[in-house]
N, C-alpha and C positions, 0 to 999 in steps of 0.2 A: 656194500656187496649183498646180493639178494639173498636169502636166509631158505626163501623158497628152490633159487638154482642151488645151494649147495645140499635141500634134503632132496631134491630130485637125484643129483647125483650119487648122495647116499642109497638112495631105494635102488636104484642102477647096479651099484657096486654089489650092494647083498643080493638082488638075485641073479647078477652075471657071476657072481662068483670071480669077482674081478680084485686084481691090486691097483692101488694108484702108487704112484715112484713117482718122486720130482728131485729133478738135481737144486745143488745150493741156488746153481745162479737164477731161478728160478721166481716167478714173482711172488712177493710175500703171499697174496690170498694162494697160491698155487700151492706153495708150499704147506699151508696152512691145514688143506684138505686130504692131501696126500698121507698114505698109510709108513711111507718109509720118504724120507730126504736123506740124502746123501752125495759121494761122487757115483760116476756115472758105471763104474765096474763093481763098485760096494751094492747098488743098485740092484741091477742085474744078477750078482750073486743071491741075494735077498729072497730076490722075486723066484729063481729058479728052486730055491730051498721052500716056499710055499704049497699048498695044495690049491691056490688060486689057478683058474681055467684063462682068463683075460688079464695080459697085464697091458694098462695103462700107462706109457711112459713119457711122463712132460719132462723133454730133456730136447735134446737135436738127433738128427739122424740116427747118427753113427751108435748113438746111446740103445737107442731102440734096435737097431742091430745086432747088437752085443746081446742083448735082452734074447732077441729070438736066436741065437748062435747058441748061447747058454737052455733055452728055452724052447725046442724045437715045435715040443705037441703043445704048446700053449699058443693062444693070440696075440699077438705082441701089435696095440695101437699105438701110433704117435699122434695127437690131437690136431696137429698142424703139419702135412707135409713139406711147407716151406722152412721148415725148422731144420735148415742145413749147420754143416760146420764149414767156418772158409778154409780154416788149416786142412781139415781131412782131404775136403775138394784137391786141394795144391798136389796131390800125385794122385795119380791112377794108376790100376795096375800094367799099361802097358808102358808105361814111364817108370814105375820098377823093373820089369824086366830089363827094358834096356840099360836101367843102372846099373844090375847086378851085373850083367854081360860084363862091363868094365873091369870088375873085380875075379879073377878065377877065386872062387870055393869060396866067396862070402858067407859068408851069414847076418840074414837080415833082423835087426831087433826093430820090430813095428811097436810103437806107442798105439794103446788103446783108441786115441783121438784118432780114429781112419775108418776107410771104408771095409767089409767085411771081405771085398776083393781082395785090397792090399794086405790085411791080414791072413787071407789063403794063400798068398806070394810069398810070406817071411816064415821065418823060422821060429820067435818067439815073440812073444807080444811083452810088454811092460805097461807097468802105470805110471803115474808122476810121484809115487810114492816108492815106488819100488826098481826103477832103472836105474838106480846106480847098483843095485841089486841083481838083479837082470847082467847087466855089461860086466860086473865082475863074474859071473859064472860061465859065461859062454863059452867056449873053445879058444884058446889062447893063440892059438898057432893058426889062426884062420881070419882073413881080415872080416873089420864089425861093417857093416852099412846101418844106420841109423836113420827111421822116419818116421813121421814127414816133419816133426820139429825139431828145426836146429837147435834153439836155444834148451832143451832140454836134451838133446845130446850132449851140445857143449856143456851143459852142469853133470850131467853121468861122467862126461872124461874126465873133467878138471876133480872128479873125486874119488877116481879108478886108475887115473892116470893111464888108461887105455886108448892108443889111439884109434880112430874112428872118422869113418868118410859120413858127413852129414846132409841130407838132405834140405835143399834151402827152403821148407815149410816154415811159419810162425801162426801166432794168433794172433789176428788183428788186434783184439782186447786188450789181449797183456804188452804190447808194443805201443800203446799210449800210453803206459805208466814209464815215465823218465825219471833217470839222478834228479833233477833239476825239482820234480814233485817231490822226490822222499825227502831232500835235503829241507825244502819247505816246509812241510810237515815236522820234520824233526826240529827246527828252530821254533815253531810255534811250540810243540808237547816235547820239551827238552828229554822231561826223563822217562818216556814212553820209549816203547819196543817198537821196531817195524819188521812186518812178516811178511815176505812176497811167495807167490807163487814161481818154482821153477822156470814153467813157460815165458817168465819174463829175462828180458834182455843181460847179459854177463855184467854190465856195468850194472843195473838198480841191483841185481843177485847181491855184486860185491858190497853197494851200499845199504843192504838191509844186514836185522839182526840174524833174523834166518830164512830160510827157504823152505817152504810146506808145501806138500799137495792139501786140496779143498779139508781135507780129512782130516790133514797134519793142522791145520790153520786151525780148524775146529777143537781139535787135543789142547793144543798147547794155548788156546783160551779158555778151555773151562778151568784152567790152575793156572792164569797168569794172574799175579798178585798188586802188578800199575793199577793206575786209574785210568789210563788212556792206552789201546793197544791202535797202531797205524797199520791197517790191511792195504796189503798190493794184490788184489786180485779182482774178478770181476764183483760191481757192489752189490750184487743180489745175496753172498754170503753174508754180507751183515746183518740182515734180517734172521739169519736163523741165530748167530753169533750173539744178539743182544736177547733172544729168547731164553738163551743156554745160560747166561753169564750178566744178566743186567747189571749188576754191580759195577761192569768196566764200559767208561765210553768208546767206542768202535768208531775211528773214523778211515778213509778210506784215504789210497798216497793222493789219487786225483778221483774225479766225480766222471771221468771221461772213459771209465772203466767199464764200461756197459754192451754187454752181447747184444745186438740186436734181436738176433733170432732164438734167443736164450727167452727171449720177450714176448714172443708171436703169442706162444701158449695162455689162453683166458680160461678162466672158470669156464665161460660159453664155448668154446672150441674143446672141452674136455667134455662137458655133457652132449654137443652132439654126435663124437665122438664114438662115445658109448652108445649113443642111441643107435647111430648107423652102424657101427662097429667098423668103421673107418676112418683114415688109411690106415689099412693093414699095411706091417715091415712081410716082405717075402724075399727067402735069398733062396737062389737053387740048391741044392740039398749036396752037390759035389763042389761049391763053396763053403758051402756051412762045415762041413766033412775037415776040410782043412782048414778051415779059420777056427774052429777049435780043437785042432791038432796045435795050431801055435799058442793058443790062450790055457790049454790044458800044460805044455810044456813051461810056461811060467807060472801056473800053480804048484808044480812039482817041487817049485824052489821052495 
């Protein structure tokens, strides 16, 4: 890793009054230069609470959009404009409106892993950490449409007992994790616990000891007393886990659970983005305001 490259980034960070955010799934070297590392919504809220004028979001497109929704006065940069989210792309605003028309009086619960335009067409947002709480809180006398992740929706439905219509979206990285993978690692490390993300398929969640958001996995690992923890989410999180609690050995459920879009951002791209002040995230103000309303309803809980 070039120390000169990191020095250039640091100098720009100071002169631009910038803050660098890195999602837990980013490359290790990108996580290491960030001011904050965390999950997408946690990072956006932290950035909104700072006096930074520029947010450099090392993640994927919907994450940078969420930062812009919460911080419209700040410049938000996404160092690689090709860093999208396949699950977020599985539903468009037009598809959402057609689906809503099928269920009179429907209320839409929208996972934050979605575009600003889809959030704008929704009643309330949720994260993987609070999906159960949000589903429990919405009105009991109206049907619920959960978008775009069917597996997080299924998880919330099972834990609340509330029936929901689930949009058939999914995370391609998490569906690579299978029950056979969990059982194989359990056989290798019989005294270990297995934690997986609720974007995993229901049979994988049933096989695990805990289903937790990325922030939940990190908190769980901090107080974990075993020798080995088996982790079922995107493998980028292992870097942070090993830094924070190196006494534990962390092994992935499978090495296949890699998000190629999360790995698009490099230190070179971070530097270029800061030098050029591109690519900038832009959201039409009417869409941003409606998306913000859905996010704020979640925060009110």
